[in-house]
C-alpha positions, 0 to 999 in steps of 0.5 A, spaced: 483 385 433 477 383 437 481 383 444 482 391 443 474 393 445 475 388 451 482 391 453 478 398 453 473 396 457 478 393 462 482 399 462 476 404 464 473 399 469 480 400 472 480 407 472 473 407 476 476 403 481 482 407 482 477 413 483 473 410 487 479 408 492 481 415 492 487 415 488 489 421 483 487 420 476 492 421 471 493 428 469 492 429 461 492 437 461 497 441 461 501 442 468 499 449 471 504 454 472 508 456 478 505 462 479 498 459 479 501 454 484 503 459 488 497 463 488 493 457 490 497 456 496 495 463 498 488 461 497 486 465 491 485 464 484 485 468 478 478 467 477 476 470 483 480 476 483 482 478 476 477 481 472 476 477 465 475 481 459 467 481 459 467 484 466 469 491 462 465 495 458 469 498 453 474 496 448 480 499 451 479 496 458 477 489 455 484 489 451 488 491 457 485 485 461 486 480 455 493 483 454 495 483 461 491 477 465 497 473 467 501 480 469 496 481 474 496 474 477 503 475 478 502 482 481 497 479 486 503 473 488 508 479 489 503 483 494 501 477 498 509 475 498 512 481 500 513 482 507 511 490 507 504 488 504 503 481 506 498 483 512 493 486 506 487 483 504 484 483 497 477 483 501 474 484 507 470 478 510 464 481 508 466 484 502 468 482 495 470 486 489 475 484 483 482 486 487 486 488 481 485 491 474 484 497 469 479 502 472 477 509 471 475 515 475 469 520 474 474 526 474 479 523 469 482 527 463 478 522 458 472 518 459 476 512 458 482 513 462 485 507 465 489 506 471 492 500 474 488 499 480 489 495 486 483 494 491 485 492 498 483 491 505 487 494 511 487 490 518 487 497 521 481 500 525 481 507 526 476 512 531 471 515 527 473 522 530 480 522 526 479 526 520 479 523 513 486 526 511 489 523 517 487 516 516 489 516 508 496 519 510 497 514 515 495 508 510 499 511 504 506 512 508 505 505 511 503 501 504 504 506 498 511 505 497 511 497 497 504 497 493 507 502 487 514 499 487 510 492 485 505 495 480 511 499 477 515 493 477 511 490 471 515 494 465 510 491 460 504 495 463 508 501 466 511 502 459 504 501 455 501 508 453 494 506 454 495 506 462 495 513 465 497 511 472 496 507 478 490 507 483 491 505 490 484 503 493 484 502 501 478 500 505 478 500 513 474 499 519 472 505 523 469 505 530 464 509 533 462 507 540 460 499 539 458 500 532 463 498 526 463 502 519 467 501 513 470 506 509 474 507 503 479 511 500 482 511 493 488 515 490 489 516 483 496 518 481 500 519 474 505 514 472 510 519 473 508 522 480 509 514 482 516 514 479 518 521 482 515 518 489 519 512 489 526 515 487 525 520 492 524 526 488 518 528 491 515 527 498 508 524 500 505 530 501 506 533 494 503 526 491 497 526 496 496 534 495 496 533 487 492 526 486 485 525 485 482 522 491 475 519 493 472 517 499 467 512 500 462 509 505 458 503 505 451 505 501 453 512 499 456 514 492 464 516 491 465 523 493 471 527 491 475 530 496 481 534 497 487 532 501 489 537 507 496 537 510 497 537 517 498 544 521 505 546 522 508 544 529 502 539 530 502 532 531 496 528 531 496 522 535 494 517 531 494 510 533 490 505 530 489 498 532 490 492 528 484 487 527 486 480 531 488 475 526 488 480 520 492 476 516 486 472 513 486 467 507 484 470 501 479 464 500 475 468 506 473 472 500 465 473 500 460 477 496 458 484 497 455 490 494 459 495 496 460 500 490 466 501 487 469 508 486 471 506 479 465 504 477 468 498 473 461 494 473 457 500 470 462 503 466 457 506 461 455 511 465 460 516 469 458 517 476 456 524 479 462 527 483 459 531 489 465 536 492 464 537 499 468 540 505 473 535 507 470 535 514 464 533 512 467 527 509 470 525 515 464 525 519 466 530 524 472 536 525 477 533 530 477 537 536 483 540 540 483 533 544 484 529 538 491 533 537 497 532 541 502 538 541 509 535 542 514 539 545 510 545 547 510 547 555 503 549 558 503 556 558 500 556 565 504 551 568 499 546 568 503 541 572 504 546 578 498 550 578 497 551 586 504 554 586 506 560 582 514 559 579 519 564 582 522 568 577 529 569 578 533 575 574 540 573 572 545 578 568 544 577 560 551 575 559 551 569 564 546 565 559 549 562 554 545 558 548 548 552 548 545 550 541 549 549 535 547 554 530 542 553 525 546 551 519 550 546 523 543 542 525 542 542 517 548 539 516 548 534 520 541 531 517 543 525 513 540 526 506 540 521 500 547 522 496 545 518 490 539 516 487 538 508 486 534 505 480 532 498 478 530 493 484 531 496 491 531 493 498 529 499 503 530 497 510 527 502 515 532 503 521 531 507 528 538 510 528 543 513 523 549 510 526 546 503 525 544 505 518 551 507 516 554 500 519 549 496 515 551 500 509 558 499 510 557 492 510 553 491 504 557 495 500 563 491 502 559 485 499 558 489 492 552 492 493 550 500 492 547 503 498 544 510 500 541 513 506 536 518 508 532 520 514 525 521 513 523 528 517 527 530 523 524 525 528 522 520 523 526 513 521 532 512 517 531 509 510 537 505 508 536 503 500 540 497 497 541 496 490 544 491 485 539 486 484 537 483 477 530 481 479 524 482 484 525 475 486 533 476 487 531 482 492 526 478 496 531 473 497 536 478 500 530 481 504 529 474 507 536 473 509 537 480 512 530 478 516 534 473 520 538 479 522 532 483 525 532 487 519 525 489 516 523 492 509 521 491 502 523 490 495 521 496 491 522 498 483 525 505 482 524 507 475 
């Protein structure tokens, strides 16, 4: 009996020696989940990016934070794992706010209306002269479908009546000469609008025109703005550059005091909303030099100003319009023949013939497919359905990626 204390002392001494030698101690606590391990591998932790219940100020928001803490962590892992969103940062190198949570906004229908909001920094850098709507349209078209499909893939949250919709909070950098500024645009939309967008029932322009949108600049309060659609027949030359090495580790997150438009840290007081013309928020109205008129010949013949072109009269009956009738053109435009639901892989292709080829291949393998063209000169979207989970769709995406096909997994309710 007296030997037990001696054995205990020897065991303790052995543990100290092993620790001093750098050997791992025995794990006595519960093993971490696969989600936590993957999140740690990506460089972020729940503590740094997902708000704990005490972070919020209302009973409703605290309840949602407590109920869906693990769900939010799962959504973060999906965002950093998806090829369409993996370049997004959860914070800029000089900015850190909680990256996903249940936030409200100043013009919500009720003071405590909650939206599942994801807060990301994009690698794109814009010229400050580009107006706010053009920047937002570019970012929404590039990232919104993938982000909304990931957020809505959590059926527990999407079916919860306490959650009114989704928020997409984008921050980006703008250049003005040698100066670099930080801007942010936040889009709040109801759940039904997000579902209609993902299923192809409404367009991006319709969503943005009806959404609650805020513009934020460093050191300034959030200002509600109205989205404006581009003028008919005009194509803005918007070519933002990407920051070199923009695919930063989530461990690069640092603290900052840039105010959140959702007012999450001061929820007790609703922020004042100042409505101003969109051009004021954009900084300056775009000049004619910022606008590229595509396909319109110069009326003055700018390329040969020194010599006036010779006009030759010809009989009207010899001039034949070789263009096909308007209805024939409309008939040739591919439209989505069926709406696919559930987990869907959307691939972006440049040619209709290529999309039809892959559609035939995938349907031969037992998948359902649908093809549609985005605009007259836009890309061709090929959607593939038949996946039971996000992970299964992502594995399919990795496989077709070896054949130079790119896309992302979305969830169409």
